[in-house]
Rosetta silent file (secondary structure, phi, psi, omega in degrees, C-alpha in Angstrom):
SEQUENCE: MIRLICALCVMALLTGCGAGSIKELQDKPAAKYEFDAPMSYGAIYGRIAYAARECFQSAGPAASWYVEADLFANENRGEVTISLTNFGKRYYGMILIVPKEELTAHVTVWTVDPGWQHLGPDAQRWANGDSSCKQQ
SCORE:     score description
SCORE:     0.000 S_00000001
   1 L     0.000  -37.945  176.924   31.940    9.355   -0.554 S_00000001
   2 H   -72.739  -28.465  174.977   30.601    8.527   -3.880 S_00000001
   3 H   -72.594  -36.883 -177.749   28.124    6.088   -2.233 S_00000001
   4 H   -63.428  -46.954 -174.751   26.975    8.856    0.168 S_00000001
   5 H   -71.192  -35.305  174.523   26.363   11.251   -2.786 S_00000001
   6 H   -66.833  -40.398 -178.162   24.541    8.446   -4.752 S_00000001
   7 H   -62.610  -43.998 -178.833   22.421    7.654   -1.655 S_00000001
   8 H   -61.709  -46.960  172.539   21.552   11.406   -1.220 S_00000001
   9 H   -53.432  -47.900  179.445   20.510   11.609   -4.947 S_00000001
  10 H   -66.171  -41.961  175.240   18.302    8.535   -4.804 S_00000001
  11 H   -56.950  -56.680  177.717   16.696    9.898   -1.569 S_00000001
  12 H   -52.792  -37.982  176.232   15.968   13.239   -3.247 S_00000001
  13 H   -76.479  -32.891  177.187   14.356   11.643   -6.200 S_00000001
  14 H   -73.821  -39.818  175.178   12.238    9.184   -4.154 S_00000001
  15 H   -52.405  -39.420  179.986   11.031   11.952   -1.797 S_00000001
  16 L   -83.385    2.332 -171.097    9.467   13.862   -4.572 S_00000001
  17 L  -103.144  -23.371 -176.297    7.713   10.986   -6.118 S_00000001
  18 L   -94.679  171.956  174.229    5.120    9.996   -3.402 S_00000001
  19 E   -77.894  149.521 -178.003    2.082   11.770   -2.090 S_00000001
  20 L   -74.216  -23.875 -169.425    2.469   14.019    0.955 S_00000001
  21 L  -153.095  161.821  178.423   -0.740   12.797    2.629 S_00000001
  22 H   -75.435  -33.408  175.220   -3.270   10.101    2.306 S_00000001
  23 H   -61.121  -43.962  177.484   -5.895   12.675    1.260 S_00000001
  24 H   -59.003  -46.669 -177.971   -3.598   13.868   -1.552 S_00000001
  25 H   -52.351  -50.968 -174.928   -3.120   10.137   -2.534 S_00000001
  26 H   -77.121  -26.364 -177.170   -6.861    9.585   -2.687 S_00000001
  27 H   -85.673  -29.604 -178.829   -7.855   12.975   -4.301 S_00000001
  28 L  -139.567   67.470  173.331   -5.183   12.645   -7.171 S_00000001
  29 L   -79.132  147.931  172.580   -4.363    9.042   -7.745 S_00000001
  30 L   -70.525  -37.550 -179.560   -2.383    7.786  -10.711 S_00000001
  31 E  -151.104  149.414 -176.640   -4.429    4.785  -10.670 S_00000001
  32 E  -131.580  130.094 -176.968   -7.566    3.499   -8.809 S_00000001
  33 E  -133.985  129.031 -179.486   -8.439   -0.118   -8.635 S_00000001
  34 E  -127.629  148.792  177.757  -11.577   -1.678   -7.006 S_00000001
  35 E  -157.857  165.617  173.565  -12.716   -5.340   -6.567 S_00000001
  36 E  -113.155  143.329 -176.821  -15.051   -7.448   -4.296 S_00000001
  37 E  -121.039  143.650 -173.423  -13.591  -10.260   -2.296 S_00000001
  38 L   -91.884   47.863  176.550  -15.630  -13.299   -1.115 S_00000001
  39 L  -150.046  175.831 -179.958  -14.851  -13.191    2.531 S_00000001
  40 L   -64.868  161.723  176.913  -15.482  -10.874    5.604 S_00000001
  41 H   -68.604  -32.352  172.564  -13.550   -7.600    5.517 S_00000001
  42 H   -60.261  -48.520  175.778  -11.624   -8.726    8.544 S_00000001
  43 H   -65.222  -42.252  177.638  -10.317  -11.802    6.921 S_00000001
  44 H   -63.038  -42.034  173.663   -9.472   -9.929    3.680 S_00000001
  45 H   -49.275  -53.351  176.154   -7.787   -7.238    5.767 S_00000001
  46 H   -59.219  -36.534  177.522   -5.695   -9.825    7.431 S_00000001
  47 H   -70.711  -46.901 -177.330   -4.554  -11.516    4.222 S_00000001
  48 H   -68.892  -37.757  179.227   -3.673   -8.168    2.507 S_00000001
  49 H   -65.196  -42.534 -177.378   -1.983   -6.647    5.525 S_00000001
  50 H   -64.786  -47.034 -175.643    0.235   -9.753    6.043 S_00000001
  51 H   -69.562  -39.495 -179.986    1.239  -10.007    2.220 S_00000001
  52 H   -64.023  -43.131  175.587    1.914   -6.277    2.081 S_00000001
  53 H   -68.340  -32.012  174.007    4.219   -6.334    4.865 S_00000001
  54 H   -67.703  -34.061 -174.648    6.095   -9.344    3.689 S_00000001
  55 H   -85.441  -38.064 -166.957    6.407   -7.797    0.217 S_00000001
  56 H  -111.503  -32.570 -172.416    7.041   -4.144    0.915 S_00000001
  57 L   -70.750  133.688 -177.061    8.405   -3.467    4.486 S_00000001
  58 E  -163.915  150.446  178.416   12.244   -2.962    4.475 S_00000001
  59 L  -125.099  140.412 -176.248   14.750   -0.867    6.191 S_00000001
  60 L  -136.401  166.644 -176.739   17.835    0.672    4.484 S_00000001
  61 L   -75.167  -26.104 -177.469   20.539    2.997    5.522 S_00000001
  62 L   -96.292  -37.288 -176.391   19.161    5.893    3.339 S_00000001
  63 L  -157.945  158.486 -177.489   15.302    5.184    3.364 S_00000001
  64 E  -131.421  134.766  177.378   12.826    2.661    4.613 S_00000001
  65 E   -94.709  135.629 -171.220    9.662    1.411    3.009 S_00000001
  66 E  -119.999  124.524  177.232    6.989    1.275    5.777 S_00000001
  67 E  -113.412  118.152  178.388    3.678   -0.638    5.734 S_00000001
  68 E  -114.054  126.489 -172.822    1.140    0.495    8.287 S_00000001
  69 E  -119.209  114.029  176.237   -1.948   -1.770    8.683 S_00000001
  70 E  -125.922  130.300  169.707   -4.875   -0.721   10.951 S_00000001
  71 E   -92.548  106.881  172.710   -8.189   -2.571   11.589 S_00000001
  72 E   -96.940   81.146 -174.148  -10.870   -0.245   12.720 S_00000001
  73 L   -53.663  -34.507 -176.439  -13.407   -2.725   13.974 S_00000001
  74 L   -78.630  -12.124 -178.116  -15.676   -0.032   15.492 S_00000001
  75 L  -116.295   -1.104  178.109  -15.768    1.637   12.042 S_00000001
  76 L    60.154   48.941  177.770  -16.058   -1.522    9.982 S_00000001
  77 E  -156.213  156.438  171.298  -12.837   -0.840    7.843 S_00000001
  78 E  -135.965  145.281  179.283   -9.284   -1.765    7.521 S_00000001
  79 E  -128.857  139.103  170.678   -6.491    0.285    5.879 S_00000001
  80 E  -116.235  123.023 -180.000   -3.157   -0.637    4.598 S_00000001
  81 E  -122.163  138.902  174.012   -0.747    2.132    3.603 S_00000001
  82 E  -114.245  127.924 -179.211    2.731    1.806    1.940 S_00000001
  83 E  -141.547  161.902 -177.460    5.057    4.670    2.388 S_00000001
  84 E  -117.549  124.923  179.721    8.689    5.574    2.058 S_00000001
  85 E  -111.933  128.367  175.656   10.364    7.298    4.962 S_00000001
  86 L  -148.472  -95.583  175.644   13.598    9.240    4.655 S_00000001
  87 L   -88.077   27.692 -168.193   13.439   13.052    5.085 S_00000001
  88 L   151.456  178.175  173.797    9.704   12.815    5.630 S_00000001
  89 E  -115.907  130.199 -178.661    6.946   10.377    4.803 S_00000001
  90 E  -124.177  132.286 -169.755    5.635    9.996    1.281 S_00000001
  91 E   -97.134  141.198 -178.009    2.694    7.662    0.579 S_00000001
  92 E  -115.736  -30.897 -176.481    2.845    5.369   -2.555 S_00000001
  93 E  -158.183  144.391  173.875   -0.194    3.234   -2.019 S_00000001
  94 E  -140.244  141.266 -177.575   -3.259    2.890    0.157 S_00000001
  95 E  -126.884  125.317  179.029   -5.725   -0.067    0.376 S_00000001
  96 E  -118.279  130.503 -173.616   -9.139    0.322    1.987 S_00000001
  97 E  -123.597  124.889  179.652  -11.180   -2.744    2.836 S_00000001
  98 E  -138.084  157.739 -176.789  -14.722   -2.383    3.969 S_00000001
  99 E   -71.846  140.078  174.135  -17.701   -4.776    4.288 S_00000001
 100 E  -107.735  -49.837 -177.886  -20.128   -5.001    1.387 S_00000001
 101 E  -135.354 -175.798  178.618  -22.403   -7.884    2.359 S_00000001
 102 L   -54.953  -47.262 -178.920  -22.282  -10.467    5.139 S_00000001
 103 L  -122.234   35.652  179.143  -19.391  -12.393    3.675 S_00000001
 104 E  -132.105  136.509  178.539  -18.218   -9.983    0.994 S_00000001
 105 E  -119.964  142.289  170.232  -15.690   -7.233    1.276 S_00000001
 106 E  -100.876  138.353 -176.982  -15.130   -4.249   -1.084 S_00000001
 107 E  -128.169  135.055  170.424  -11.510   -3.247   -1.577 S_00000001
 108 E  -128.666  135.382 -179.970  -10.210    0.007   -3.170 S_00000001
 109 E  -118.629  125.615  172.143   -6.651    0.674   -4.044 S_00000001
 110 E  -115.761  138.092  178.079   -5.097    4.064   -4.731 S_00000001
 111 E  -130.929  153.140 -172.739   -1.562    4.414   -6.071 S_00000001
 112 L   -90.501  -13.565 -168.819    0.426    7.561   -6.650 S_00000001
 113 L  -146.521  138.951  178.892    2.440    6.666   -9.643 S_00000001
 114 H   -53.051  -23.708 -177.199    1.687    4.567  -12.869 S_00000001
 115 H   -81.200   -7.649  176.029    4.639    2.287  -11.866 S_00000001
 116 H  -102.376    8.498 -175.642    2.643    1.235   -8.727 S_00000001
 117 L   -60.528  -23.945  174.198   -0.434    0.201  -10.764 S_00000001
 118 L   -64.802   -4.923 -174.799    0.467   -3.548  -10.012 S_00000001
 119 H   -71.468  -37.785  175.636   -0.659   -2.899   -6.270 S_00000001
 120 H   -54.050  -64.434  174.904   -4.293   -3.377   -7.437 S_00000001
 121 H   -59.671  -31.536  174.044   -3.981   -6.721   -8.906 S_00000001
 122 H   -61.813  -46.854 -176.092   -1.528   -7.667   -6.186 S_00000001
 123 H   -64.999  -35.467 -176.930   -4.065   -6.820   -3.436 S_00000001
 124 H   -68.227  -41.214  179.480   -6.731   -8.827   -5.422 S_00000001
 125 H   -66.543  -42.972  177.149   -4.349  -11.802   -5.559 S_00000001
 126 H   -65.774  -32.168  172.990   -3.553  -11.581   -1.837 S_00000001
 127 H   -67.204  -26.012  178.924   -7.241  -11.382   -0.938 S_00000001
 128 L   -81.414    5.370  179.158   -7.707  -14.684   -2.937 S_00000001
 129 L    98.133   -5.627 -176.307   -5.102  -16.330   -0.740 S_00000001
 130 L   -99.638  103.214 -170.783   -2.022  -16.098   -2.818 S_00000001
 131 L   -91.062   20.441  178.993    0.493  -14.143   -0.550 S_00000001
 132 L   -75.033  163.055 -172.931    3.381  -14.154   -3.011 S_00000001
 133 L   -97.043    0.394 -175.674    5.184  -11.020   -3.826 S_00000001
 134 L   -55.744  144.746  173.769    5.352  -11.492   -7.715 S_00000001
 135 L   -93.170  141.581 -178.599    4.189   -8.490   -9.686 S_00000001
 136 L   -93.303    0.000    0.000    1.674   -9.258  -12.452 S_00000001
């Protein structure tokens, strides 16, 4: 019974911390990080999407971290979102990858909370080929 009460308290705390929509996350980010990566946007998308799934995707009895990665080839962009699902979906980070030049991609990272500021440097490290989950 105590575990259930603790789990409910944690879920209540976590639910209130994330953004309710992608638009809310982009309009009022706690941090925004941008960089250019020396490869095509499709290749950079693949590296970042793979590493984000490996580092953040998890399922638990009370809540699950979910990584959604979409490559929109017809729109020349890739998106990776990190959210927590329990009594709804709350967004904690979004990564947008777009082409800048022929073999260069521009990456923008929005985070909802100062505790998530590591996501920008993480995404840059992943784009450069280091898919480890260590936080800088």
